[in-house]
Structure formats: structure tokens, C-alpha cells
Steps between C-alpha positions, in 0.01 A plus 500: 500500500552211722318172448609326823546638845699311777374596847711486803208476738370156549143637522530672170663199340220272627250750344680486167511126500126489564444749212722291273300179555151672469557784271768591246616858466724627223583872514671780680584516879578790727602455857379133481157586392312477144550838363489617140379294204446123542273194446354307795364157421244351736463132565162482304682612189378869510768765487537865540733703280560862579622737769583409857578701805608344836358147399166638384340562156546865439410713199422346164508122450303221358357202698450199267305188604546157337219392256 
């Protein structure tokens, strides 16, 4: 399981930098995309924990909102 993916492409790298400043993802990557189990935290404090496939929620997971 990888927690950090370093991209060669400047476009992909810029995309990852934007994601890092707005969202925080901790989980598995495959081919540079969110794949497998992980947690994505949104700027408003809500977070999704569960399965991802090709950067999208996939299968079972839980979306939790801040109180």
C-alpha cells in the first residue's frame, strides 16, 4: 500500500498539489489514482472512509459530517 505518489507529469503533480491543499487522502493508490481502502477528508471537516476505485467512491464506505 502506497501513501504518497510522486508524479512525473506536471499536470498530474499540479492536480495532486491542489488535492493536498483542499482535501487530504490517506490510503491506497494504483496507477496514480485512489484505489482500494482509504479516507478522504474534505475542507469542511466531513470525511469518507471506505473503498475507492479510479478516484471515486466505490462499494462500501461511510460519509461522516461534522457536528
